[in-house]
Structure formats: structure tokens, C-alpha cells
N, C-alpha and C positions, 0 to 999 in steps of 0.2 A: 595546466595543472586543473582546471576545472573537470576536464575529464576524468584524470585519475580520482579527484574527489567524487565524482559520481560513480565510477566505477567501483571505488571502495565502499560506498554507501550501499550498493546494490549487493554486494559482498557480505556485508555486514547483515542486511536483511536476509539474504539467503540463509545464513548461519542461524538467525533467529528462527526462521520459519522451519528449519529441519530440526532444531531442538524441539519444536512443538509437534513433531511428527508429520511433517508435509514432505511429499517429494518435490523437489523445486529445480527449475529451468532458468538460467540468466541468458535472455536472448539480446545479445549484442547486436547494435545496428539500429539506425534511426527510423528505419521503416515499421519497426516492431515494439510490441511494449517489452519492458524493460524485464519482468520477471512473472513468471507462470507457476503457480503452486497449487497443489493439491493434495487431500488426504483421503481421498473415497467417499467424502461428504460435502465438502466444501472446496470450490475451485475458484481461485483468484488469479486475475490477471493484474498487473501492476505496474503503473508508470512511477519511476524512482526519481526524485529530486533531492537536492542536498543545496544547504545555503549557511553562511556564516550569518545572514541578517535574519530579519523578521518576517520576511515575505518572498514569495517565489510567484513568478510570472509563467503561465503557460499558453502555448499559441493553440489555435482552432486544430491545427494539423496532430499535435499531442492528444487532444482530447478525442478528436473523431478516430484516430488509429486506435485508442483505447477502447473505445465504445464498440466500434466495428469489430475487432479482433474477438473482444469478450463476448459479443451476440454469437458470434460464429462459434466460438470455442465452448460457449456455455457458462464460462466464468463471471463472478463478480468484479466489475472494474473498480477499482481504487487508484488514488493518487497518494502515493506514500512520499512524505516529506521528512527527511534527517536535519532538523534543525543542530546545526553543531554545537556541542555544549549541553543540550538540551535532548529531551525524548523524542521519538518519532511521532507523527502525527499522520493520520490515514484519513482520506477524504473520499467517499464515494463519489464517482463520476456523476451521478444526477444531482448531487450538492454542488459540485464544481461548476457545472453549468450556470448556476446563479450566481456567480461571482464574476461575471464579465464586467469588465472594465475597458472600454474601447476595443480594440481588437484583440485582446488578451483577457486571460483570467486569472485573477489575484488570489491568492491564498497568503493570508496571514497566520502567524504562530497563536495569535490572540482568536482566531475562528475556532469554532467549536468542531474541530477534528477528533477521530476516534483513536484510542492505543491499539496496538496490534493485540493486546488481550482482548479489547472489546470487539476487534475484527474476528476473531477465531473464539471468541468467548463460549458461544453453545457448545462447542465440540471440547473446548477444554473441560466445561462443566460434567458434559457428558462422561468424559474420559476419568474424572473424579468420582463420578457416581458409579461407573464400572469398577473402578479400583476401591471403592468402598471409602474413600475420601470425602466426607460429609461435614461440610462448616456449619456450626449452629449460629442462627441468625439471632441478634439482638443482645 
């Protein structure tokens, strides 16, 4: 059941990224990052987790494979967590390493993660500007 929920979360994230104009590859297998995405300007390497609860634990291996692959690939490393019944939260790998609790890293729903829009925000804003969509502030 856990594998199916994780794969479903990966597919949901892939769909969201494709809607935002990214080319996306799902890299199934425990030795690789889960999702690789790029739009010509921004490249993302994403480890995907899913939980019904309020927290997720990640191993050293999870974080090391994410950081190592993203460095070789030239992408930005993120941990994306689908908190079931709530929105996605994204955590840059450099923030995750600050969350060590014993042998693992712990990320809570209450931690200051980012939304997908915040992760890709600059590119989304650029597209809006190119298309002439300018929102008035204030």
C-alpha cells in the first residue's frame, strides 16, 4: 500500500509540473531521485514522500542520493511531501539537512516548506510578464 501511495503522489506531482510547462521524468527505483523536471531555465531533482500524518522521516541515503544526483545533473534538490488531505510542501535539500534527529531527518507539516508555486515562482512570473498578465499590487 505504501508503494502505491508513493507512486500515486509522484504521478500527481508530475501532472502538476507538466501543467506548469516542465518536461518531467519519473525515475522509479530506490537508487535514484524520484522525479526530474526542467523547463529550459529551471531544473529540479525531487525526492517525493507521502504521508497521512504530520511528519516524514528521511534517511541519510535519501538525502545523499538527492544531493549527489542534483549536483551532477545541475538541478536544484528538493524533498516534496504530499500531506494527504492537504497541499504539497517542498523543502530545499540544504534546509532538510538542518532537521536531523538522531539517524534521520524529520520534516513536519508545520515546518516552513514552500508551495510548488513558490518553487517555480520566478519562471511563472516571467511567463505572466511575457504573456502580458500583470497584476497590480496594493
